[in-house]
C-alpha positions as CSV (number, residue, x, y, z in Angstrom):
1,M,0.4,-64.4,-128.5
2,A,3.0,-63.3,-126.0
3,L,6.5,-61.7,-126.3
4,F,9.6,-63.8,-125.5
5,A,13.2,-62.7,-125.1
6,V,15.4,-65.3,-126.7
7,T,19.1,-65.2,-125.8
8,Y,21.7,-66.6,-128.2
9,V,25.3,-67.4,-127.2
10,Y,27.8,-67.8,-130.0
11,G,30.4,-70.4,-129.4
12,G,31.3,-71.5,-132.9
13,S,34.2,-70.2,-134.9
14,A,34.5,-66.6,-135.9
15,E,34.9,-67.7,-139.5
16,A,31.6,-69.7,-139.4
17,L,29.8,-66.7,-137.9
18,T,31.1,-64.4,-140.6
19,E,30.3,-66.9,-143.4
20,H,26.8,-67.6,-142.3
21,R,25.7,-64.2,-140.9
22,P,24.2,-63.1,-144.3
23,A,21.9,-66.1,-144.4
24,H,21.1,-65.7,-140.7
25,R,20.0,-62.0,-141.3
26,R,17.9,-63.0,-144.3
27,F,16.2,-65.6,-142.1
28,L,15.5,-63.0,-139.4
29,N,14.2,-60.5,-141.9
30,E,11.7,-63.1,-143.1
31,L,10.6,-63.7,-139.5
32,E,10.2,-59.9,-139.0
33,A,8.2,-59.6,-142.3
34,A,5.9,-62.4,-141.0
35,G,5.3,-60.6,-137.7
36,D,7.1,-63.2,-135.6
37,L,10.2,-61.2,-134.9
38,V,9.9,-57.8,-133.1
39,A,13.6,-56.9,-132.8
40,A,17.0,-58.6,-132.9
41,G,20.6,-57.7,-132.5
42,P,23.9,-58.7,-131.1
43,Y,25.2,-57.6,-127.8
44,D,27.6,-54.7,-128.2
45,D,30.3,-55.2,-125.5
46,D,33.4,-57.2,-124.8
47,A,31.6,-60.0,-122.9
48,D,30.9,-63.4,-124.6
49,P,29.4,-62.9,-128.0
50,G,25.6,-63.4,-128.4
51,A,22.4,-61.8,-129.3
52,L,18.9,-60.9,-128.0
53,L,15.8,-61.6,-130.1
54,L,12.2,-60.5,-129.2
55,I,9.8,-63.1,-130.6
56,N,6.0,-63.2,-130.8
57,A,5.0,-66.8,-129.9
58,E,2.5,-68.9,-127.9
59,S,5.2,-70.3,-125.6
60,A,8.9,-70.3,-124.9
61,D,9.1,-73.7,-126.7
62,A,7.3,-72.3,-129.7
63,A,9.7,-69.3,-129.8
64,L,12.7,-71.7,-129.9
65,E,11.0,-73.9,-132.4
66,L,10.4,-71.0,-134.7
67,L,14.1,-70.3,-134.7
68,L,15.2,-73.9,-135.5
69,P,15.9,-73.1,-139.2
70,D,18.3,-70.3,-138.2
71,P,21.5,-70.9,-140.3
72,L,23.7,-70.0,-137.3
73,L,22.0,-72.7,-135.3
74,I,22.2,-75.3,-138.1
75,E,26.0,-74.5,-138.5
76,Q,26.5,-74.8,-134.7
77,V,27.6,-71.2,-134.3
78,I,24.8,-70.7,-131.7
79,T,25.9,-73.0,-128.9
80,E,23.3,-72.0,-126.2
81,R,19.8,-70.5,-126.4
82,S,17.0,-69.8,-124.0
83,A,13.6,-68.2,-124.1
84,R,11.7,-66.4,-121.4
85,P,8.4,-64.5,-121.4
86,W,9.0,-60.7,-121.5
87,K,6.7,-57.8,-121.2
88,V,7.2,-54.1,-121.8
89,T,6.2,-52.0,-118.9
90,I,7.7,-48.7,-120.0
91,G,8.2,-47.7,-123.7
92,S,7.3,-49.6,-126.7
93,V,8.9,-52.2,-129.0
94,R,5.9,-53.1,-131.2
């Protein structure tokens, strides 16, 4: 198992994001309870809206597959996503 940084870019409507955010957070809480999600949160600046998720998975493809049921992806609020292997060299996130 490795750690992957998944980047979400939100490109759907603000209304859809607001409407489906509660289901999205329930989904992420389930992943966290299962040990698949280490941390997640939105970017907190004025740049394009999006989020960073740290996922435990076997591969980048597996990390993205794990996130396929995300309600924001299903509702096309997430318009771009990518996964890259990431390792902690200083500090701890686990």
